[in-house]
C-alpha positions in Angstrom: 36.7 2.6 8.9 34.6 4.7 6.5 33.1 3.1 3.4 31.8 5.4 0.8 28.3 5.1 -0.8 30.1 4.7 -4.1 32.1 1.7 -2.9 28.9 0.1 -1.5 27.1 0.7 -4.8 30.1 -0.8 -6.7 29.9 -4.0 -4.6 26.1 -4.2 -5.4 26.7 -3.7 -9.1 29.6 -6.2 -9.3 27.6 -8.9 -7.4 24.5 -8.2 -9.6 26.6 -8.5 -12.8 28.0 -11.8 -11.7 24.4 -13.1 -10.8 23.1 -11.9 -14.2 26.0 -13.6 -16.0 25.4 -16.9 -14.2 21.6 -16.7 -14.7 22.0 -15.9 -18.4 24.5 -18.8 -18.9 22.0 -21.2 -17.2 19.2 -20.1 -19.5 21.5 -20.4 -22.6 22.6 -23.9 -21.5 19.0 -25.1 -21.0 17.2 -23.5 -24.0 19.9 -23.3 -26.6 22.0 -26.4 -25.8 19.3 -28.5 -24.3 21.3 -29.4 -21.2 19.0 -30.1 -18.2 20.7 -29.0 -14.9 21.7 -31.4 -12.3 19.0 -31.2 -9.5 18.9 -31.8 -5.8 15.3 -33.0 -5.6 12.5 -34.5 -7.7 8.9 -33.5 -7.8 6.1 -34.3 -10.2 4.1 -31.2 -9.2 5.2 -27.7 -8.2 3.4 -24.5 -7.2 4.6 -21.2 -8.9 3.4 -17.6 -8.5 4.4 -14.5 -10.3 3.7 -10.8 -10.0 5.3 -7.4 -10.6 6.0 -4.6 -8.2 7.0 -1.0 -9.0 9.8 1.1 -7.4 10.7 4.7 -7.8 13.3 5.7 -10.4 16.2 7.9 -9.2 16.3 11.2 -11.0 14.2 10.2 -14.0 14.7 12.2 -17.2 11.9 14.5 -18.2 9.1 12.5 -19.8 10.6 9.2 -18.7 8.8 6.7 -16.4 9.0 7.5 -12.7 8.6 3.9 -11.7 10.4 0.7 -12.7 8.8 -2.8 -12.5 10.5 -5.7 -10.9 9.1 -9.0 -12.2 9.3 -11.7 -9.6 8.4 -15.4 -9.3 8.5 -18.0 -6.6 8.3 -21.8 -6.9 7.7 -24.2 -4.0 6.5 -27.7 -3.3 3.5 -27.0 -1.1 2.6 -25.6 2.3 2.8 -27.0 5.8 1.3 -25.7 9.0 3.6 -24.6 11.8 1.5 -23.6 14.8 -0.7 -20.7 13.7 1.4 -20.0 10.6 1.8 -21.7 7.2 5.2 -22.2 5.7 6.1 -22.9 2.1 8.2 -26.0 1.4 11.6 -25.3 -0.3 10.7 -21.9 -1.8 12.8 -20.7 -4.8 12.8 -17.1 -5.8 13.9 -15.2 -8.9 13.4 -11.5 -9.8 14.6 -9.2 -12.6 13.9 -5.8 -14.1 13.4 -7.0 -17.7 11.1 -8.9 -20.0 8.9 -11.9 -19.3 11.2 -14.0 -21.3 14.2 -13.0 -19.2 12.3 -13.7 -16.0 11.0 -17.1 -17.0 13.9 -18.5 -19.0 16.4 -17.6 -16.3 14.1 -18.5 -13.4 13.2 -21.9 -14.8 16.8 -22.7 -15.6 17.9 -21.6 -12.1 15.2 -23.6 -10.4 16.3 -26.6 -12.5 19.2 -26.9 -10.1 16.8 -27.6 -7.3 14.1 -29.7 -9.0 14.7 -32.1 -11.9 12.8 -30.5 -14.8 12.6 -33.8 -16.7 10.5 -35.2 -13.9 8.1 -32.3 -13.6 4.6 -33.1 -14.9 2.3 -30.3 -13.6 2.6 -26.8 -12.4 -0.1 -24.8 -10.6 0.6 -21.2 -11.6 -0.9 -18.2 -9.8 -0.9 -14.5 -11.0 -2.9 -11.4 -11.4 -4.1 -11.9 -15.0 -1.3 -9.9 -16.7 -0.2 -11.8 -19.9 3.4 -12.2 -18.8 2.4 -13.8 -15.5 0.7 -16.6 -17.2 3.4 -17.2 -19.9 5.3 -19.9 -18.0 4.0 -22.7 -20.2 6.1 -21.5 -23.1 9.2 -22.2 -21.0 8.1 -25.5 -19.6 6.7 -27.3 -22.7 6.9 -30.8 -21.2 4.8 -30.0 -18.1 1.1 -29.1 -17.9 0.8 -25.6 -16.6 -2.6 -24.7 -15.0 -3.1 -21.0 -14.5 -5.2 -19.6 -11.6 -6.1 -16.0 -10.8 -4.7 -14.8 -7.5 -7.7 -14.4 -5.1 -6.2 -11.3 -3.7 -6.7 -9.4 -6.9 -10.3 -10.8 -7.4 -11.3 -9.7 -3.9 -9.7 -6.3 -4.3 -11.6 -5.7 -7.6 -14.9 -6.6 -6.0 -14.3 -4.5 -2.9 -13.4 -1.5 -5.0 -16.6 -1.9 -7.1 -19.1 -2.2 -4.2 -19.4 0.3 -1.4 -21.7 -2.1 0.5 -19.2 -4.4 2.3 -21.8 -7.0 3.1 -22.7 -7.3 -0.6 -19.0 -7.4 -1.5 -18.4 -10.2 1.0 -21.3 -12.2 -0.5 -19.9 -11.9 -4.0 -16.4 -12.8 -2.8 -17.9 -16.0 -1.2 -19.8 -16.7 -4.4 -16.7 -16.5 -6.5 -14.8 -18.7 -4.0 -17.5 -21.3 -4.3 -17.2 -21.5 -8.1 -19.9 -19.0 -9.0 -17.8 -16.5 -11.0 -20.4 -16.2 -13.8 -23.2 -15.6 -11.3 -21.0 -13.0 -9.5 -20.5 -11.1 -12.8 -24.3 -11.1 -13.4 -24.8 -9.7 -9.9 -22.2 -7.1 -10.4 -23.9 -6.0 -13.6 -27.2 -5.8 -11.8 -25.7 -3.8 -9.0 -24.2 -1.4 -11.5 -27.5 -0.9 -13.3 -29.2 -0.3 -10.0 -26.6 2.2 -8.9 -25.3 0.0 -6.1 -21.8 -0.3 -7.7 -19.2 2.4 -8.4 -19.3 3.2 -12.1 -15.7 3.0 -13.2 -14.6 0.5 -10.6 -17.7 -1.6 -11.2 -17.0 -1.8 -15.0 -13.3 -2.6 -14.3 -14.3 -5.5 -12.0 -16.8 -6.9 -14.5 -14.2 -6.8 -17.3 -11.6 -8.3 -15.1 -13.7 -11.2 -14.0 -15.2 -11.8 -17.5 -11.7 -11.8 -19.0 -10.4 -14.4 -16.6 -13.5 -16.6 -16.0 -11.6 -19.9 -16.6 -8.9 -18.9 -14.1 -11.1 -17.6 -11.3 -11.4 -20.0 -8.3 -10.0 -22.8 -10.4 -9.6 -26.1 -8.5 -6.1 -26.8 -7.1 -3.9 -26.3 -4.1 -3.7 -23.1 -2.0 -1.6 -20.3 -3.6 -1.9 -16.6 -2.9 1.5 -15.7 -1.3 3.1 -13.5 -4.0 1.8 -10.2 -2.6 3.4 -11.0 0.7 6.7 -11.7 -1.1 6.5 -8.4 -2.9 5.9 -6.5 0.3 8.2 -8.4 2.7 11.1 -9.4 0.5 11.5 -6.7 -2.2 9.4 -3.8 -0.9 10.9 -3.9 2.6 14.4 -3.4 1.0 13.6 -1.3 -2.0 10.5 0.8 -1.4 11.4 2.7 1.7 11.4 6.5 1.5 13.4 8.1 -0.1 14.8 5.1 -2.0 15.3 5.6 -5.7 16.7 3.1 -8.2 18.3 3.0 -11.6 16.9 0.2 -13.8 20.2 -1.7 -13.5 20.5 -1.1 -9.7 16.9 -2.4 -9.1 17.6 -5.5 -11.2 20.8 -6.2 -9.3 19.1 -5.8 -5.9 16.2 -8.0 -7.0 18.6 -10.8 -8.1 20.5 -10.6 -4.8 17.4 -10.6 -2.5 15.9 -13.5 -4.5 19.1 -15.5 -4.1 19.3 -14.8 -0.4 15.7 -16.0 0.2 16.3 -19.1 -2.0 19.5 -20.0 -0.2 21.5 -19.7 -3.4 25.1 -18.5 -3.2 26.1 -15.2 -4.8 29.0 -15.8 -7.2 32.3 -14.4 -6.0 34.8 -12.4 -8.0 37.9 -14.5 -8.6 41.4 -13.1 -8.7 41.8 -13.9 -12.4 38.4 -12.4 -13.2 39.3 -9.2 -11.3 42.6 -8.9 -13.0 
């Protein structure tokens, strides 16, 4: 039988609203009432990554933004090798179109149903240097949160700055080996000698100098968030000619993240429907 696009959209919006209500209630319970959720597992250390990805807005008003940002995070216990691939252990996803506070408060409260937050001692956090990406510590005050810059963004900045790929590869290796300050000095020298692109070179220097403490910091392997953005959210939401309202993008982000985390989508009850 035929199902109209409006009916499909109604299902998406209803499910998204139920997810939002459940996520907001979990955050309220944890941060206002101080109730730690019952958890399935215990870990002293977790790996967390965060990043934003932008999607086209459907029929934006004149002068309004044409793209909307979906903020996403993933938490997991570590990585294991399976043949030639590496798999994350027990990944937990959360995504919203909203503020950093909404992402982290709801994401932490939701992941508290998987890992006992009272037993968590340390978190290795990866991001691209945006202030909201590194704000997790405010929502996990009892755990030590160590922020590390995602190597993907460091490498991209250096490659954009240097036309000579061999020189770029040398600087990327230098950064990887802990020589971020030396890499900045070399970039400045390359810029002065005309070996670096002007604007991109300045941007790379500023990016590295502003994040020196977080570049190539010691810790376990991270660097999977860009793949999440591409294969989880982008594959569903960024195909042409997709266009989203802010609410619709948030609903889809919540549903995709629940599916990938193995979390059930709340169901509409008869009483609630009535």
